[in-house]
Steps between C-alpha positions, in 0.01 A plus 500: 500500500816707483440847361765712334480869586723772373508824691626806321539821697364738240373830636177622351487873516722495808224344713481120484672175417377289214470123550541309177382139487615267227276191492665362189796377709288251699615208286871588510728270703640687806848538345359635176282755687808625685695537178206677335465762774873564522527550125196727504663715768826519306688273742734216392334167426759310703470497877800476728590140576305370200713603206548154356142380514309800367475549126351771285126444542258402230169649606306358206434129567203492263690282251590251772138475613379468141750223429387308808136541398583368153695212653201411721286460190736223386546355850177584687472492876433148624255627760291697254515210252441227757163381368631488145812309610305235689212465255446136411769369735270354767571142389870554417793395719672822601855479636634818663863614480629803690824693511598636843694830503296780343196272475416363845721753677609851406851567372697627801846646556610207716428166326509324836196700607273429205222375725154422370203633695277273707214592264701383199596179677136427575402575140764258367385241752140531376606478135705188577191340654322545168779436247841333487733792574876542458728792578793532258759749622854609429566466872633181653217256556559497877492881514174542310342221707611682814330818373174333390455258791230289331489122487238466225706652217794368296830689490762549231809709568791628290273584205363146493832314537407374848154344494310316768151357485356529847258227614163664563216406731298348214793275399515680167863399453785336689809705579718530190812710456674595178826692465612520135811705593617283788838426340580874506465540878874486588586755228212727606621508859853579382373787285298632794809508723704682235221754442470569872873559525528717186196718573564549871661840448215635285266672741139385469571185296337187638554140391208265563536122493194356324655151489484432127563862405673798658348848512711816516274782622601858419196698616715678761814536290597857414469585133873567472573140605248321275736459203775374728265242653375386162853454366600298805204267463552463125870428551425223749226339292707538182738243646211255552347415160240273662330807652340817371360828637140614475360836610215546745370794703818658638664159499739294290432128516759235424349172379621176346475501123245223462178484306276549802289793620169581666312389192658155520425488872133576431485222241669260742240573767217446253652165399553373855152612601358308206363818341648477152184520289498832320123484453409445864782673691536876546831618647459841664831676558550834680844662507679832470854423385681436173551140607123452514484571127629146441181366657287750307659374177406141586139606559499684169634192317242277668227728374320437827565669833498830686817711520491809723785750535526708819616847395405864550692610189484392136723199426553272205338174606345178377235529772142564391389676818650719769472591867652820629660383825481236777186663642321423173647149505345456844160615374527272196590191708214560742260536211639187335440292814145635534435430132602135540276451801200656323564322170540164676170551675326594176632188325382279787165678518388652165241709684789706644652585163569868449 
């Protein structure tokens, strides 16, 4: 544990030095502690070399914590609510859908290094042994498949516009591919080339080719250049009425304007897998992004299913449950696989029921 100590050279009767210890700063982030001590000592809040990133501190985060606690009451933790979520589902057909970035891997500064851990990969592998499992990502399908490296899951890239059904060892389904935006491919590649050329001089901007959509990352773009970047992207897309811009986490995404999203992709998977019965089939979707809300909405309209948002802050969502971060997703997936194995055994042998 990191302890925060503040030493004040105060002479007591000309003899000794008083050591003052402030335990109430234990929970402060390192930057906030620094700002607190400097302000207490009458020094400027801003440190040299950090003038643009440091703002006037708000030491009272009680409201933020309270809001998150209230939000959790509406969207309780999936781990703490696990037994309630799975109650009565032993004989149901559960189909698992997972986002990638921010769900199976942490959000990182370099999108090309958004690697999932070996523990997460093993957890997804175990879940896929128990349930039909698909990963629906904004990435290109080939890229997310390269990250995940599993042969027993199905992959959909470009927010569900590039779908493949992977043949599995139990012959669950033959290989099927579906690309509802295929006709837009030439235009998408042209837009990508223009974006790369027009944003080249904006330091930190990165254009990512996700095949059926193009992502313009601005995580490393200086604040003074953000408006310039946004105007450039809007100007380019404004000349292409068949495309529109959506916002993600530090990214602008350019997509074809078609009636297709992650929710449609989830429904397509359920149809191809033969799991269309609302009474018997339970789609379980875990995601962290705005684009995952389309799948949450489908689950809400079905009136049957499990929608879990991955977030450590309060967000408006259609999800019923939440997980704080990928580490909790890992724990949830491991528990889900164990639950299936135990529940299957209890159905086969009633003496093992718990």
